[in-house]
C-alpha positions as a Python dict, from the first residue, in 0.01 Angstrom:
ca = {
    (1, 'M'): (0, 0, 0),
    (2, 'T'): (55, 246, -281),
    (3, 'E'): (-4, 616, -251),
    (4, 'N'): (-303, 593, -488),
    (5, 'N'): (-464, 323, -275),
    (6, 'E'): (-417, 532, 40),
    (7, 'L'): (-569, 833, -132),
    (8, 'G'): (-861, 622, -253),
    (9, 'W'): (-929, 493, 98),
    (10, 'R'): (-910, 846, 241),
    (11, 'I'): (-1157, 973, -18),
    (12, 'L'): (-1392, 682, 51),
    (13, 'H'): (-1368, 750, 424),
    (14, 'E'): (-1453, 1119, 369),
    (15, 'I'): (-1753, 1023, 154),
    (16, 'E'): (-1876, 791, 430),
    (17, 'Q'): (-1828, 1063, 693),
    (18, 'D'): (-2018, 1315, 480),
    (19, 'H'): (-2300, 1066, 432),
    (20, 'E'): (-2321, 1001, 807),
    (21, 'W'): (-2328, 1375, 877),
    (22, 'R'): (-2613, 1423, 627),
    (23, 'E'): (-2811, 1140, 788),
    (24, 'Q'): (-2756, 1280, 1138),
    (25, 'N'): (-2833, 1642, 1041),
    (26, 'P'): (-3125, 1633, 797),
    (27, 'A'): (-3243, 1989, 870),
    (28, 'L'): (-2897, 2135, 808),
    (29, 'F'): (-2839, 1924, 499),
    (30, 'F'): (-3184, 2017, 367),
    (31, 'A'): (-3111, 2388, 413),
    (32, 'E'): (-2774, 2345, 242),
    (33, 'L'): (-2918, 2158, -56),
    (34, 'C'): (-3208, 2404, -95),
    (35, 'D'): (-2965, 2693, -102),
    (36, 'D'): (-2736, 2506, -339),
    (37, 'L'): (-3000, 2385, -585),
    (38, 'W'): (-3279, 2642, -589),
    (39, 'R'): (-3185, 2974, -429),
    (40, 'T'): (-3073, 3149, -747),
    (41, 'T'): (-3153, 2893, -1016),
    (42, 'P'): (-3485, 2835, -1196),
    (43, 'D'): (-3628, 2485, -1142),
    (44, 'D'): (-3546, 2356, -1491),
    (45, 'E'): (-3185, 2476, -1472),
    (46, 'A'): (-3148, 2336, -1121),
    (47, 'L'): (-3257, 1997, -1249),
    (48, 'E'): (-2992, 2005, -1524),
    (49, 'V'): (-2726, 2104, -1270),
    (50, 'F'): (-2845, 1818, -1049),
    (51, 'K'): (-2807, 1570, -1340),
    (52, 'I'): (-2447, 1682, -1388),
    (53, 'R'): (-2383, 1631, -1018),
    (54, 'V'): (-2537, 1284, -1035),
    (55, 'R'): (-2274, 1192, -1292),
    (56, 'N'): (-1990, 1351, -1095),
    (57, 'A'): (-2094, 1287, -733),
    (58, 'G'): (-2357, 1014, -728),
    (59, 'W'): (-2321, 957, -354),
    (60, 'W'): (-2413, 1322, -286),
    (61, 'A'): (-2702, 1313, -532),
    (62, 'S'): (-2838, 998, -374),
    (63, 'D'): (-2826, 1165, -31),
    (64, 'V'): (-3010, 1468, -175),
    (65, 'V'): (-3292, 1254, -314),
    (66, 'D'): (-3320, 1053, 8),
    (67, 'C'): (-3333, 1370, 217),
    (68, 'V'): (-3593, 1543, -3),
    (69, 'E'): (-3811, 1231, -14),
    (70, 'R'): (-3793, 1200, 367),
    (71, 'V'): (-3891, 1564, 409),
    (72, 'V'): (-4186, 1517, 172),
    (73, 'A'): (-4298, 1203, 357),
    (74, 'D'): (-4242, 1329, 714),
    (75, 'R'): (-4332, 1698, 663),
    (76, 'P'): (-4124, 1824, 958),
    (77, 'D'): (-4218, 2162, 1105),
    (78, 'W'): (-3903, 2328, 978),
    (79, 'A'): (-3932, 2220, 613),
    (80, 'A'): (-4159, 2492, 471),
    (81, 'R'): (-3972, 2769, 653),
    (82, 'T'): (-3644, 2631, 521),
    (83, 'L'): (-3780, 2634, 166),
    (84, 'E'): (-3900, 2991, 209),
    (85, 'H'): (-3560, 3110, 327),
    (86, 'S'): (-3299, 2876, 180),
    (87, 'A'): (-3462, 2825, -161),
    (88, 'D'): (-3595, 3183, -162),
    (89, 'L'): (-3953, 3077, -239),
    (90, 'W'): (-4270, 3278, -186),
    (91, 'F'): (-4624, 3151, -232),
    (92, 'G'): (-4824, 3453, -120),
    (93, 'S'): (-4801, 3404, 255),
    (94, 'P'): (-4534, 3307, 504),
    (95, 'A'): (-4450, 2938, 518),
    (96, 'E'): (-4517, 2939, 889),
    (97, 'E'): (-4881, 3031, 824),
    (98, 'T'): (-4948, 2817, 517),
    (99, 'P'): (-4682, 2548, 464),
    (100, 'E'): (-4883, 2345, 210),
    (101, 'P'): (-4780, 2527, -111),
    (102, 'Y'): (-4415, 2503, -13),
    (103, 'L'): (-4438, 2132, 63),
    (104, 'D'): (-4642, 2066, -252),
    (105, 'W'): (-4371, 2240, -455),
    (106, 'L'): (-4110, 2022, -285),
    (107, 'A'): (-4308, 1705, -361),
    (108, 'E'): (-4295, 1794, -731),
    (109, 'R'): (-3920, 1853, -709),
    (110, 'A'): (-3874, 1519, -529),
    (111, 'V'): (-4030, 1334, -822),
    (112, 'E'): (-3809, 1522, -1068),
    (113, 'L'): (-3493, 1458, -865),
    (114, 'R'): (-3568, 1086, -825),
    (115, 'S'): (-3637, 1058, -1198),
    (116, 'A'): (-3313, 1240, -1285),
    (117, 'L'): (-3112, 1021, -1047),
    (118, 'D'): (-3261, 702, -1186),
    (119, 'E'): (-3220, 818, -1546),
    (120, 'V'): (-2852, 897, -1508),
    (121, 'R'): (-2787, 573, -1321),
    (122, 'T'): (-2978, 341, -1558),
    (123, 'G'): (-3020, 540, -1877),
    (124, 'P'): (-3339, 692, -2026),
    (125, 'V'): (-3655, 487, -1989),
}
């Protein structure tokens, strides 16, 4: 086996391990992606950054979309608080008291992220 093949297999193995970790730790991954995408970046800029990452790290981007869509669908107790702290959002009252605006905001972002992922993968519709 050549050195390039070994390196390729190691990289693939690391990608698979990262994916498994994200699946097993959705709350931690969600906090990480919120901080990474939205903490200091306006929504429209975050979406452009996400599109670049789709092109460069599609496996990560796919995990992001899957995680965000699961959070929107399942609405776990920790989601709104995570958005408040990790994405630095504020909708007039603490997320613990009124989680709906936070989760509604996330639902809008989920649609945008899915659209961006699909667009980069298949081309503009």
